[in-house]
C-alpha positions as a printed Julia matrix, in Angstrom:
154×3 Matrix{Float64}:
  -3.67  -2.79  197.89
  -2.3   -4.24  194.67
  -0.13  -2.46  192.12
  -3.04  -1.62  189.78
  -4.93   0.05  192.63
  -1.85   2.0   193.71
  -1.29   3.19  190.13
  -4.93   4.27  189.75
  -4.88   6.11  193.09
  -1.67   7.91  192.08
  -3.26   8.92  188.77
  -6.31  10.21  190.62
  -4.19  12.24  193.04
  -2.29  13.67  190.09
  -5.39  14.93  188.24
  -7.67  15.76  191.2
  -6.38  19.28  191.9
  -6.21  20.55  188.3
  -9.59  18.89  187.55
 -11.31  20.61  190.47
  -9.61  23.93  189.69
 -10.5   24.05  186.0
 -13.81  22.19  185.86
 -15.55  22.52  189.23
 -16.99  25.97  189.84
 -19.74  25.15  192.33
 -20.2   27.05  195.58
 -17.95  25.67  198.32
 -19.88  24.06  201.14
 -17.75  25.05  204.16
 -18.98  22.1   206.22
 -17.01  19.72  208.39
 -18.32  16.23  209.02
 -19.31  17.28  212.55
 -21.56  20.0   211.07
 -23.19  17.46  208.78
 -23.82  15.06  211.65
 -25.96  17.74  213.31
 -28.55  17.56  210.48
 -31.73  15.51  211.14
 -30.91  11.79  211.31
 -32.88  10.89  208.17
 -31.42  13.73  206.09
 -28.91  13.73  203.27
 -26.62  15.94  205.35
 -26.55  13.53  208.29
 -26.07  10.55  205.97
 -23.18  12.36  204.3
 -21.66  13.1   207.71
 -21.93   9.41  208.65
 -20.35   8.41  205.33
 -17.41  10.76  205.95
 -17.02   9.62  209.56
 -17.23   5.9   208.72
 -14.61   6.26  205.98
 -12.42   8.72  207.92
 -12.86  11.31  205.12
 -13.35  15.06  205.0
 -15.26  16.85  202.27
 -12.98  17.64  199.33
 -13.25  21.27  198.3
 -15.12  21.65  194.98
 -15.77  17.89  194.9
 -18.45  17.72  197.6
 -21.11  16.26  195.3
 -18.92  13.23  194.62
 -19.33  12.03  198.2
 -23.07  12.7   197.94
 -23.15  10.37  194.93
 -21.64   7.63  197.08
 -24.27   8.21  199.77
 -27.21   8.3   197.37
 -26.18   5.25  195.33
 -24.71   3.16  198.13
 -21.57   2.59  196.06
 -18.44   2.07  198.16
 -15.03   3.72  197.99
 -12.57   1.07  196.82
 -10.84   1.62  193.48
 -13.3   -0.75  191.77
 -16.22   1.01  193.46
 -14.92   4.37  192.23
 -14.85   2.98  188.69
 -18.38   1.64  189.18
 -19.44   5.11  190.32
 -18.14   6.62  187.09
 -20.04   4.0   185.07
 -23.17   4.87  187.06
 -22.69   8.59  186.36
 -22.0    7.87  182.68
 -25.32   6.02  182.55
 -26.92   9.04  184.23
 -25.69  11.24  181.38
 -22.45  12.67  182.69
 -19.66  13.05  180.17
 -16.22  14.44  180.86
 -12.66  13.68  179.86
 -11.93  12.51  183.41
 -14.94  10.17  183.45
 -14.04   8.67  180.07
 -10.46   8.14  181.24
 -11.71   6.29  184.34
 -14.02   4.12  182.22
 -11.15   3.25  179.87
  -8.72   2.48  182.69
 -11.39   0.46  184.5
 -12.1   -1.77  181.5
  -8.39  -2.07  180.7
  -7.27  -2.99  184.24
 -10.37  -4.89  185.39
 -11.92  -6.67  182.4
 -13.41  -9.32  184.7
 -15.45  -6.57  186.41
 -17.04  -5.43  183.16
 -20.42  -7.08  183.95
 -20.51  -5.19  187.26
 -19.61  -1.95  185.49
 -22.44  -2.49  183.01
 -24.93  -3.12  185.86
 -23.98   0.23  187.41
 -24.27   1.92  184.01
 -27.81   0.52  183.63
 -28.78   1.69  187.12
 -27.51   5.14  186.22
 -29.65   5.09  183.06
 -32.74   4.22  185.11
 -32.23   7.13  187.5
 -33.48  10.59  186.63
 -30.61  12.94  185.82
 -28.97  14.08  189.06
 -25.24  14.19  188.3
 -25.32  17.93  187.64
 -27.38  19.05  190.63
 -25.8   20.88  193.53
 -26.98  19.07  196.62
 -25.94  21.86  199.0
 -29.53  23.11  199.39
 -30.87  19.57  199.8
 -28.77  18.55  202.8
 -31.73  18.93  205.18
 -34.03  16.78  203.0
 -34.75  13.14  203.84
 -32.42  10.93  201.85
 -35.29   8.56  201.04
 -37.19  11.43  199.36
 -34.18  12.36  197.26
 -33.66   8.75  196.16
 -37.37   8.46  195.32
 -37.44  11.75  193.4
 -34.47  10.75  191.24
 -35.39   7.03  191.06
 -32.02   6.05  192.55
 -32.02   2.31  193.19
 -29.55   0.81  195.64
């Protein structure tokens, strides 16, 4: 990991807890990845469990939908991928101080990736608005149906 990535990860860790405390008021999911893996194999829940297992992650309290966004869009988890995810969500209509900060830092630190960021933004624009949906009640639904319903292109 290079110095820019370390700095961005440190910034994220610094703002993650206050951000989730003040701005995320969704119902907590109370699932472990093992619980999610018990959902039907074609479901969002199972796919989320596989994502968590493959990346050695656990669900982050109050930030559960963020991992769902990775699963639905197929966007990875590197620092650049995280910035791409925020561009995708911006294209989908999401606006927050945190998101705008990530966009700014992404363009500032990775100007050569700007074309990739714009491609993700455009994909987010093409998708039907989903950034503000709680996916808790959709965990048992086939992931292909959810992608189709929201026009999420991989």
